[in-house]
C-alpha positions as CSV (number, residue, x, y, z in Angstrom):
1,M,147.9,26.4,37.0
2,T,150.2,28.1,34.5
3,Q,153.6,29.5,35.4
4,A,152.3,33.1,34.9
5,S,149.6,32.6,37.5
6,L,151.8,31.3,40.2
7,H,152.5,33.3,43.4
8,P,155.8,35.3,43.0
9,M,157.3,33.6,46.0
10,L,156.4,30.2,44.6
11,N,158.0,31.1,41.3
12,V,161.3,31.9,43.1
13,A,161.1,28.6,45.0
14,I,160.6,26.7,41.8
15,K,163.6,28.5,40.2
16,A,165.7,27.5,43.2
17,A,164.5,23.9,43.2
18,R,165.2,23.4,39.5
19,A,168.7,24.9,40.0
20,A,169.4,22.4,42.7
21,G,168.0,19.6,40.6
22,A,170.4,20.5,37.8
23,I,173.3,20.1,40.2
24,I,171.9,16.8,41.5
25,N,171.4,15.4,38.0
26,R,174.9,16.3,36.9
27,A,176.4,14.7,40.0
28,S,174.3,11.5,39.4
29,L,176.4,10.8,36.3
30,D,179.6,10.5,38.3
31,L,178.6,8.8,41.6
32,D,181.9,7.0,41.8
33,I,183.9,10.2,42.4
34,L,181.3,11.6,44.9
35,K,182.7,12.7,48.3
36,I,180.5,11.2,51.0
37,N,180.6,12.0,54.7
38,S,178.6,10.6,57.6
39,K,176.7,12.9,60.0
40,S,175.8,9.8,62.1
41,P,175.5,6.1,61.5
42,N,173.4,5.6,58.3
43,D,172.9,9.4,58.0
44,F,174.9,10.6,55.0
45,V,175.8,14.0,53.5
46,T,177.6,14.6,50.2
47,E,179.2,17.6,48.5
48,V,176.0,17.6,46.3
49,D,173.8,18.2,49.4
50,H,175.9,21.3,50.2
51,A,176.1,22.6,46.6
52,A,172.4,22.2,46.1
53,E,171.6,23.9,49.4
54,E,173.9,26.8,48.6
55,V,172.3,27.5,45.2
56,I,168.8,27.3,46.8
57,I,169.7,29.7,49.6
58,E,171.4,32.1,47.2
59,T,168.4,32.1,44.9
60,L,165.9,32.7,47.7
61,L,167.9,35.4,49.5
62,Q,168.6,37.2,46.2
63,A,164.9,37.7,45.8
64,Y,164.0,38.0,49.5
65,P,167.1,39.2,51.5
66,D,165.1,39.9,54.6
67,H,163.7,36.3,54.9
68,G,164.9,33.7,57.3
69,I,166.4,30.3,56.4
70,L,166.1,26.9,58.1
71,A,168.1,24.4,56.1
72,E,169.1,20.8,56.7
73,E,172.8,21.2,56.4
74,S,173.4,24.8,57.5
75,G,170.6,25.2,59.9
76,R,169.7,28.9,60.6
77,T,173.2,30.3,59.9
78,R,171.9,32.2,56.9
79,G,169.2,34.7,56.4
80,N,167.4,37.0,58.9
81,K,166.9,35.1,62.2
82,T,164.1,37.4,63.3
83,S,162.0,37.3,60.1
84,E,158.4,36.1,60.2
85,F,159.1,34.5,56.8
86,V,161.3,31.4,57.0
87,W,162.3,29.2,54.1
88,I,162.5,25.5,55.1
89,I,164.9,23.6,52.9
90,D,165.9,20.0,52.3
91,P,168.3,20.2,49.3
92,L,168.4,16.4,48.7
93,D,165.9,14.3,50.5
94,G,166.9,10.7,50.0
95,T,170.6,11.1,50.1
96,T,171.2,7.4,50.8
97,N,169.2,6.5,47.7
98,F,171.1,9.1,45.6
99,I,174.6,7.8,46.6
100,H,173.5,4.2,45.6
101,G,172.1,5.3,42.3
102,F,168.5,4.5,43.4
103,P,166.5,7.2,41.6
104,V,164.1,8.2,44.4
105,Y,165.1,11.5,45.9
106,A,163.9,15.1,45.7
107,V,164.5,18.8,46.5
108,S,162.0,20.2,49.1
109,I,161.5,23.9,49.7
110,A,158.7,25.5,51.8
111,L,157.9,29.0,53.0
112,S,156.6,29.5,56.5
113,H,155.0,32.7,57.6
114,R,154.4,33.0,61.4
115,G,154.6,29.2,61.6
116,V,152.1,28.5,58.9
117,I,153.3,27.0,55.6
118,Q,152.3,29.2,52.7
119,Q,154.3,28.0,49.7
120,A,155.7,24.5,48.8
121,V,157.8,22.9,46.1
122,V,159.0,19.3,45.9
123,Y,161.0,18.6,42.8
124,D,162.0,15.1,41.6
125,P,164.9,15.7,39.2
126,T,165.1,12.2,37.9
127,R,161.6,12.4,36.4
128,N,161.4,16.2,36.1
129,D,158.3,16.1,38.2
130,L,157.4,19.3,40.0
131,F,154.9,19.1,42.9
132,Y,153.9,22.6,44.2
133,A,151.2,24.4,46.1
134,T,150.2,27.8,47.4
135,K,148.0,27.9,50.5
136,G,144.3,28.2,49.4
137,R,145.1,27.7,45.7
138,G,145.3,23.9,45.3
139,A,148.2,21.5,44.7
140,Y,149.7,20.5,41.4
141,L,152.0,18.0,39.7
142,N,153.4,19.9,36.7
143,D,150.2,21.5,35.4
144,K,147.8,18.8,36.7
145,R,145.6,19.5,39.7
146,L,146.2,16.9,42.5
147,R,143.5,15.2,44.6
148,V,144.0,12.5,47.2
149,S,142.5,9.1,46.6
150,K,138.9,8.3,47.2
151,R,139.4,4.9,48.9
152,T,137.6,4.5,52.2
153,R,138.6,1.0,53.4
154,M,141.9,0.3,55.1
155,G,141.9,-3.2,53.5
156,D,142.1,-1.5,50.1
157,A,144.7,1.0,51.0
158,L,148.3,1.2,49.8
159,I,150.4,2.9,52.6
160,G,153.9,4.4,52.5
161,T,156.2,4.4,55.5
162,G,159.9,4.8,56.5
163,F,162.0,2.4,58.4
164,P,164.0,3.5,61.5
165,F,167.7,3.7,60.6
166,R,169.5,5.8,63.3
167,K,171.4,4.4,66.2
168,G,169.1,4.2,69.2
169,D,165.9,3.8,67.2
170,N,163.5,1.3,68.9
171,F,163.3,-1.4,66.2
172,K,161.2,-3.7,68.2
173,R,158.5,-1.1,68.7
174,Y,158.6,-0.2,65.0
175,V,158.2,-3.9,64.1
176,K,155.0,-4.1,66.2
177,M,153.7,-1.0,64.5
178,F,154.6,-2.3,61.1
179,E,153.0,-5.6,61.8
180,E,149.8,-4.1,63.0
181,V,149.4,-1.8,60.0
182,M,150.6,-4.4,57.5
183,Q,147.9,-6.9,58.5
184,L,145.1,-4.3,58.0
185,C,146.1,-2.7,54.6
186,A,146.6,-3.8,51.0
187,G,150.3,-3.2,51.1
188,L,153.2,-1.1,52.5
189,R,155.9,0.7,50.5
190,R,159.2,2.3,51.7
191,P,161.0,4.1,48.8
192,G,163.1,6.2,51.2
193,A,162.4,9.9,50.5
194,A,159.7,11.3,52.8
195,A,159.1,14.5,50.8
196,L,158.2,12.4,47.8
197,D,156.1,10.0,49.9
198,L,154.0,12.9,51.0
199,C,153.5,14.1,47.4
200,Y,152.5,10.6,46.5
201,V,149.7,10.8,49.0
202,A,148.6,14.1,47.5
203,A,148.6,12.5,44.0
204,G,146.6,9.5,45.2
205,Y,149.4,7.0,44.5
206,Y,149.4,6.2,48.2
207,D,146.3,6.3,50.4
208,A,148.3,7.3,53.5
209,F,151.8,7.6,54.9
210,F,153.4,7.4,58.3
211,E,156.8,7.7,59.8
212,T,158.7,8.6,62.9
213,G,162.0,10.6,63.4
214,L,161.4,13.1,60.6
215,Q,162.6,16.8,60.7
216,P,160.7,19.9,59.6
217,W,162.6,20.1,56.3
218,D,161.4,16.6,55.5
219,L,157.7,17.5,56.1
220,A,157.1,21.2,55.5
221,A,156.6,21.3,51.8
222,G,154.8,18.0,51.5
223,S,152.4,18.9,54.3
224,L,150.9,21.8,52.4
225,I,150.8,19.9,49.1
226,I,148.8,17.2,50.9
227,T,146.3,19.5,52.5
228,E,145.8,21.5,49.3
229,A,145.0,18.2,47.6
230,G,142.3,17.5,50.1
231,G,144.2,15.3,52.5
232,L,144.9,15.4,56.2
233,I,148.1,15.4,58.1
234,G,148.9,15.2,61.8
235,N,150.8,13.4,64.5
236,F,149.9,9.9,65.6
237,T,147.0,11.2,67.7
238,G,145.7,13.5,64.9
239,E,147.0,16.7,66.3
240,S,148.7,19.3,64.1
241,D,152.0,19.5,65.9
242,Y,153.6,16.9,63.6
243,L,156.6,19.2,62.8
244,H,157.5,19.1,66.5
245,Q,156.7,15.6,67.6
246,R,158.9,13.8,65.1
247,E,156.0,11.6,64.0
248,V,153.6,12.1,61.2
249,V,150.6,10.4,59.6
250,A,149.0,11.7,56.4
251,G,146.3,10.4,54.0
252,S,143.0,10.7,52.4
253,P,140.4,11.7,55.0
254,K,138.8,8.2,55.6
255,I,142.1,6.3,55.6
256,Y,143.8,9.0,57.7
257,G,141.2,8.6,60.4
258,Q,141.5,4.8,60.5
259,L,145.3,5.0,60.5
260,V,145.4,7.5,63.4
261,Q,143.3,5.0,65.5
262,I,145.9,2.3,64.8
263,L,148.9,4.6,65.6
264,T,147.7,6.4,68.6
265,P,149.2,3.9,71.1
266,Y,152.6,4.5,69.5
267,T,152.6,8.3,69.9
268,R,155.5,10.5,71.2
269,V,157.8,7.5,71.7
270,I,160.8,9.3,70.4
271,K,160.3,12.3,72.6
272,V,159.8,10.1,75.7
273,E,162.9,8.0,75.0
274,D,165.0,11.1,74.2
275,E,163.9,12.7,77.5
276,A,164.8,9.6,79.4
277,A,168.3,9.5,78.0
278,A,169.0,13.2,78.2
279,P,171.1,14.8,81.0
280,A,169.3,16.6,83.7
281,K,169.7,20.1,82.3
282,P,167.6,22.4,80.0
283,A,167.7,21.1,76.5
284,A,168.6,23.4,73.6
285,K,165.8,24.3,71.3
286,S,165.4,21.9,68.3
287,A,165.0,23.2,64.8
288,A,161.3,22.3,65.0
289,E,160.9,24.4,68.2
290,V,162.7,27.3,66.6
291,L,160.4,27.1,63.7
292,A,157.3,26.9,66.0
293,E,158.1,30.2,67.6
294,G,155.3,32.6,66.7
295,A,153.1,29.8,65.3
296,A,149.4,29.7,66.0
297,P,148.1,27.5,68.9
298,K,148.1,23.9,68.0
299,K,144.8,22.4,66.7
300,R,143.8,18.9,66.0
301,A,144.1,18.1,62.3
302,A,140.8,16.3,61.9
303,V,140.0,13.6,64.5
304,R,140.1,13.7,68.3
305,I,141.2,10.4,69.6
306,K,142.2,9.8,73.3
307,K,145.6,8.3,73.9
308,S,145.6,4.7,75.0
309,D,145.5,4.1,78.8
310,D,148.3,1.6,78.3
311,G,150.7,4.2,76.7
312,A,153.0,3.2,73.9
313,P,153.7,-0.5,73.4
314,V,157.1,-1.8,74.4
């Protein structure tokens, strides 16, 4: 797909992503003077995150001043909070990699209309790789059409994942999940930038990907790129509410189905644990729930698999 044939909204998103990528690349040359803050243990934010997010928002709102914004660092403080169009932004996915000079990070921008992702851009500034998609028009890496892999056997599959890193994460449960998947596939990889991981599924580099604890800005753009490349994405039971459940599995159709069967017993563990620890008062809406308002009813992504009678392993 040539630049001239791209949807106008996608063109603006690409312009914003490249502008953010230029800021990130310049900052990568002087990491020793970078100002780094911690949002929570092992969850970092830098002045680069803020600068990249600012240029993205300015570029988008200059073109579409009536649109809403949901961004990792500034939340919904910018844009029209009642718009049916919401830009979902992660200005630097893989901040921990970035501050260590490990060149695996990306800019992620998606446009949601009434809860459905319509446009998606994931830009890898270190490689100048641009992943993008418009709903119904296919997914691309630069000018090359993307398709998910054709592998059908779990034993042949290379699978991406992410490790738990926040305080309170259930490491023992994750190790059990990791052990089960690892013994059934050809290999597991954990580069540390979920937006790129999802694009790697779309490109066929991975056969599947799974992770818990992710936010809408980690997933929104990559989810459309995967489905437009012929892949499937859902939560651990194969339903389409992965933006809200803080768990995701994606892959080529055959591997996706097999991985969902493996991960079903581990579903919704974060939500259950959060509710158990929460005070007995109504919880504020999460970013994912705000995004979900006005969305279409949830549907299963591909396979219908009953939850385990035993519940999530402990």
